[in-house]
N, C-alpha and C positions, 0 to 999 in steps of 0.2 A: 372671351378667351383669350384674346390676346393676339388673335393669331394674323390679324389682318392690321395693316395703318390702317388711320384716321381717315386717311384718304383712298383705298381702295373700301373702307367701308362706305365710304361717302359714293362713290364710284358705282357700288351694289345698291341701295337704294335709292341713286337715280337710273338705273337700269329696270329696278323692277317697278317703279312708279313709269316708267316709259311699256314696260310688257303690260302692264295694268290698263293703259290707256290705248294701249291699241288691243297685241292678240287675245289678250283676255275680256274685253271690253266687246270686240266685235263675236268671240264666239258666246257669249254673257248673251244677246241679244239673239239668237239663233239657238240658243241650248239651254235657257236658265239651270241653275243647279237646284237638285231636287228639294234643300233647305232653304231658309233666307238665313240660318244664323249656325254654325258648328260649335259642339262644344263636350268634353269626357265628359264619363259619367258621374263626375263631382263638381262639376260645372266650371271648367275653366273654359275660357273661348279658346275655340281652334283654328289658327290659319288656314289658308290655300297651301300656301309653302312658308318654309322658315327656311332663310339663310345664313350667310354669317354675321346680317347685321344685329338678328335676334340673340347671338349668342356674344355681342362684341362688348357688352357691360361686366359679365361674367368671367372672374378671377381666375387661371388658369387654377390655380389654388383650393378649388374650390374640387377639379376634379380630381388629383392628386396621382399616386397609383393602390393598386391595389394591396391591401394589408398595411397601410400607410393611411394619418390620419388626412381626412377628416371622413376615408372609408367607402368614398361614393362608387369607387369602381369594383370592390369585393371586400370581405371580411378578410381575410387571408391571402397573400402574396402570390398563393400559384393557384389558388380556388383549384378546380376541378381536376389541372393537370395531377395536383398535386395526392388526393383525395376526393372522389366523388361523393355527391351529397347522399346522407342517408336514405335508405328507403323505408321509412317506416310507415306501413300501415295498420290504422288501428283496428283493435278486436277488441270482444269484450261484450260475452251473453252469456244468459242459465248462470251455473253452478261453474267453480273456481276450472272443473277437469273439464267441460268445456271450451272453454275460452284456451285452454293451453291445448287441448289438439289443434286448433284452428291457428296459434301462433307457431306449431310445429310443422302443421302445413303450410304455411307462409314462410316459413326460415327455408324450410326444403323447397319452395319458390323461388325463393331470388332477394327477401325480404332482410335487410342489413337491422334493424334496428325493433325492439317492441313497442308495443304503442295501448293503453289498456284505456276503454270505455269502461264506468262503475252505471250500475241500476240506480234509479231515484232513489231509492230507500237509502242507498249507501252513500247519497252525495248529499243527503238530508240530514244524515246521522243519527238513521235511523234503524234498528236490526230490524232481521223479516219476519219476527214474530212479534211483530208490533200492529196493532189493528191497523196504523195509517197505511203499513205497507202492502195492504193486501192488492192482490191484482198485478203488482211494479215490479216483485220481484223477478230480478235477474230479462225483465224485458228489454229494455233497451241498454245494456250493460251488464258486468258480472256482479255476484252478487258479493259482497266482504261483510262478511261479521268477527271474524276473530282470525289471530295472529296464523289460524290454522290453514284459514283458507286461504293469507297469500304465500303458503309455500307449497299449496295446490296448486295455486295459480302458478308455478314459476319450477313445478316438478320437472325434471331431467334437464332443466337449463342453467346453465353458467352463468351469474349474475354479475362475474369476476371479468368475461368476456362479450358480454352484450348490453346494450343500452336500454334501458329501459323506462320509457315515458307513461306516467300516471295522469291521465285526465281527470282530477280530482282536485276540487275546491273548497265547499265550508267544513270538510273532515278530513284534510290533506294531511294537517298536521299527524293523524290518527292513522291512515294509511300509511305515511314513513316513521315514524313508528312502528309496525308492522312489518314494513319492508326491512328498517334497520334488523329489527330482534328475529326474522328469517336469517340477515346474514351472518347473524354473529352464531347464529344456532348451527349455520352451514360451517363457519369457520372463517369466511371470509375477510378480507383485507380489505374493511370500511370505504378507505384511503383508492382501492381499486373502483369503485360503482360507480358506473356513470349513468346518465339516465336526466329527466327530466318530471318534477312536480307540474302541475300547470298551479294549485292555488294562486290564483289572483280572485280575490276577492271583492274587488271594486266592480269587477266587471261584471260581476256576478248581480251586482245590485241594482247596474243600467242595463244589464242585457239578457244574460241566460236567466235569473230571478229564482237563484237555487240559493239560498241561505238558512241562517238559522240563526244565528246572534247577531246586534245591532253593527252600526258599518263597523264602531271607532276598536270591539272588544275582536273583532272580526280581521281588521289591519294587527291590532299585537298577534294575534295569534300567527297571523305571518310573518313581524318582525321577529317574532321568537324561533322559529322555521329557518329564516333567514340566518340568522345569526349560530344555532346551533349546528345546522347542518357546514356552514362556512369552517365551522372547527371542526368536524369528526365526521364529513362526507365530502370532502373536498372538489370531488370529480365531479357531484352532481346536480345539477342545478335545479333550487328549492323553487323555483316560480319559472311560469312560461307566460308571460305578459298579453292576455288575448286580445287581439283587435279584430281575431276571425270572426269571436261572437256576438261584437259589436257590426259587425257587417251585416252579421243572419239575420238582424233583430232591423235593416235596413240603414244602417249606417252607411256615411260615403268613402271612399277612398282617403278623404282630407278628415273627416272625424274619426275613422279608423287608427290613424295614426297618432293623429293629434292628442285625441282622449288618452291613449296607451299612454302615450309621453307623461301627460300628464299624472297619471297614474304613476309612472314610474319615478316623478320626481316625488310625489306624497311617498312611496315606499321609502326612497331613498331618504329620504328626512327624519323619517321611523325610525331606521337602522342606526343612521349617523348620531338623532340625537341619544340613542341608549349605550353609546360609546363605542361603536363601530368606524371602524374607517373607511371611507368609501372604497379603497384600493384590495379592501379585506373581502371585499362581497361582492362588488360589482361584476367582476369577471365572471361571475356564475348566475346574472341575471341573463333567462332567454325571453324569447318572443313568438309570439304564433300567430298572422298574418292569414288573409284568405289569397287567395289570384280570383279573380273575378272575371270577369268578360271583356271589359274595356282594357285591350289588348297593352298597349304602350302604357297608355295612365298606370299599371299596373306593376310594367317594368320600372318606370322612375318615382312609383310610392316606396317600393325596394329601397331604391337608391337613393328617395328624399330623407326616407330612414334612418340610413345609416350613416347622413350628415348631423341631419337634426340631432340625436342622440350621441353622437363624439361632441359635438358641440355643448351639449347640456355637461356631459360629467366632464369635459374638460373645462370649460367657463363657469359651470355653477357650482359644480359640485372640486373643480380642482383637481378631478383624478390623474396621477403621473405615470400609469399602466396602460401602455397602448390596450391591455386586454381586458380593461375596463372602460373603454372608449370604444371597444370592437362589437356592433350588434349583429348577433345570431339569432339566424331567423327558422323556424320549424314553418313552411306554408303547410297548407290545404287548397285542394281547388274546392269550388262555391257550389256546396250542396245544394243550396238554394236557387240556382242555375237551371238545378236537373229535371225533368219533365218526366210522367207517366204516361204522356202523351208519345209517340213515336220512339221509346224509350232506349233505344238504340243510339239516334241521336247523342246521347249524353256520352258515347265514348269518341267522339270530335272534341266536343265543349270541353271535355278532361283533358286531352289530351293537348288544344289549346292552350289553355290557363296551364297545364304543368311547363309546356316551356314558356310561358312566360315569365313561372317561378324560376325555370330554368337562369335564362336571360335576365334575371332581375337579380339573381345571386345568392339563391336558400342554399340553408346547408343541411335540412333534411326536408322532405316531402310527402304527404300522403295523399293520394289521389283515387278519388270517390269512383263506386263501381257502378254501373250500366244498371242497374238495379237497388240502387240507394234513394232513390225518391218512393220504394214500395215497403222497402222493412231491412232489417240489416242485409248484406251484402251476403249472396252466397259464394263459395269455393269457387266457383267457375269466375263471377264475375272480381272476386280478389285476384286470382290469377292476372285476368286483362290486364286489370289497373296497375299491378307490378309491373307486367312487361309492360305497358304506357312508358312506365317512366325507366325503365333500360332499352328500351328502343330510342328513347331521347338520349340517354345516357352513351349507348353504344354504336347505334344504326347512322348518325344523321350529321355529327363531326362539329355539333354546339360547341361542344366540350372541351376546343384546343385551344380557344383563345378568350381571354379572362375579359370580360365587359364587353365583346362583340360590338353592342351597339353607343359602345362609348364615344363620344366626339358628335355621333350627330347632333345636326342645327335643332332638330325636335325633340332628340331626348335630349337635351341638356337644357333646354329651354324649358321644357314640361318639369321636366327634376327641378330647376330653379322655381320655378312659377308654382310648385307642388311645397316647397320647401318654406317659400316665402308666404304662403296662406297656414302652413301650421304653423310657423311663429305666429301670427294674428290669432291665433285661436287658443294657445300657451298664455300670450300675454292678456288676452281677455281672463281666462282662466284664474292669474296670478291676481287681477287685479280682485278680481270677483272673493278671493278669500282663500285658494286652495280646492285641490281635486276633492280632498275629504267632504270638506263645507261644501260643496256644490253636489256632490252625491246625497246625501242629508237631505237636500234641499229639492232634489229631483232634477235640478238643471242640466245632464248629462241627459238622463232618460227622455226628460222634452225635448232635446236636439234631435234626439233618434228617433223619438216618434215622427217627429216634423219631415223629418229625411223617409222616411219608411211611407208616409202619405203621400209626398211628391212623387216617389219610385210607384205608388200603386195605379196613381192617377196617369203615370205615364204609359203604363203596361195595359189598363183600359183603355186608353186613347189610342194604341195602335202604336204612341211614339217611341215607347221601347220594344222591339222587337225581339218572340219568341218563337224560332223557328218550327214551324208545326203545331203551333199553338195560337196564335195570333197575326200569324203573316203563314204562306206557303202551307195552308191548309188541306192537307188530305182528307176528304167527308169520305171515302171509301174506304182507307185503311184501318176504321173497325177498331173494339180493342184487342192488342192485342194479349195470350196468356203468359202470365211470367209466372214459373216456380221462385216462390219466397222461400227465405231460412227459419226453418220452422220451429216453436217455442215451445218449450218440453214445457208438459202439466206441470211434472211432476218436481221443478225446478223445488220450490217454496218448500212442500214439506222432509222436502233433504236438509233445505238451512233450517228449518224449524228442528228437525230431530238432532243435529248437529249441536245447536244451542241449546237444547235438552241437554246433551248427552255432557258439554260444557261447563254448564254453571252446576250439574250432578257431582262431579267429577274435581274440581277446580277447590281452593283454598277460598271460599268464599269470603272468611272473616278477613283475609289481606286486602283480596280484593275490594270490599265496604271502608277499609282503612285507606287504602290507596286513593280511593274515590275522595275520599272527602278529604286528604291532604292536597289533592290538585284541585278542589273547589276551594280550598285556603289559599291556595298558592294565586287562584284566580282572581283575587280580591287586593290582591299586591301589586301593581302595574311592572315593578321593578324584577319581578323571579322568571325565570325564561321556565314554559311549562311542559317544552319536549320531555330531558330528563324523567319529570314521573311520568308521564304519557307511556311511554319504552318501559319502564316500571309495569306501570298498567299493563300493557299489552302481553308482558311477558307471564304476567299472574291471570290470563285469561281474561278479563277485563276484554267485555264488547264492544263493539265500535258504539254502539247506542248508549249503554250504559255512558260513558265515556265520555260525549256530546252531550247528555242531560245534565250530567253535573255541573258543566258550566253555563248549560239554559238555566239550571237554579239560580246562578251569580249572576247570570246578565242578562236574563230575561231573551224573547225574540224580538226581531225586526218587524216592522211596521213600516208597511210602501206608501211612499205619500204620493197622494192623488195627480194623476197625469192627466190633462186635457186634452 
């Protein structure tokens, strides 16, 4: 970092060598270290101690200042001094009215942004009365079939005054169309709508495994969504590139960032090839990462990600606007780290992971409920999750200084090492033909499967510790009684009844005509499908009908074999 002269660095190295030969060697003879080698979760070796010599080769320009290229120290100049991160707890279950009630409870408790999970049929482009939807309607998220369901979902909520995140992927463009149609019906200014769609197709094929179409048509739909949104809803993020789900299936911190940056490059190339300038859409790209258990690795991951993204946008795509190079990230604590055994320990896990996200510089955050290993969190669990963020924000004074760990020998060296490893992966992806090709071939899927297997082996052997599960096990604790959130058995029938009523009262001839027009447009790669989709939802076409029309044109996706 050029903070010391060459002579001073050499002096530090000599003194460290003497320390290792004398004090350290004497101690190791009488008290050996617990392990022969130490490393981060993703495998980067860790030294006993870091000194100025470890950062001597890192230029000060790599750090810079908050809100300035390369954004290592933060996305904005004032960070939490000017605006705290958004508390964005996710909600979604049952019918739209049930989720709406949860929204209002969390807003009353102190949530500052809304986030929505959708049920499996909605994610997969199926109506609630589809035979394949049986048993899944409203179970792991809210059921949405028509534009009226979106209206019910946000009943009594001013969409011009609160940002809304929509965790939807394969059918994201339809949910966006419904959201826009509701806003127009209510007389809102579309330019004032704020929020985010997840809408990240490539991560679905490699991680979350929810898809409808083959890879390239799915990317085409995202391209259309980005281009339409940039022109009509300029403050809404049309995509949240989702590294969280890569980690969810066993990916490590390096893979989470490197793979998502590879997907970012692929998406940008598609939009640019369709005629849009990078600075016209990149400012609205957003990201979703995990805050996992390795505290310092996670903090450095966020710092390295900002630097890598800024360099991709500047050097590869020649962006000019600072907003195009500023990585903005929503963070969720690690649901897969939560345990059913001694589940109250999950409060501590989540609090530490949330602190790591804050020290890493997130823009919004979801903290998991302590009972999330069992079911959808209860209201009490959600209140405690919100209180966790509020305590970090308001009680412990970590938001007063921007990037308070910046300049730490260890933090700067680990940030540098993680960035170096990320670039190695990106270079390999480029050499192998790019992200879309490698998704189709199953390359990313295989890497994630290998990483997950390595992690499971460490858990089984006890090398990776889970307190109360494979270390410090209390055999006398027994099974705790947990009151979980109930499932509404009437949910499916209500949605089916509503679909029947919609189909009976709409102009079916118009819907049939518009569906045919959408299918015809889908056969041409240079027509944006969003305007026709918005027409369809306004005509009360269902989500399943719209998705099916394109399935008839493009077919379905078949996953490659992963060994």
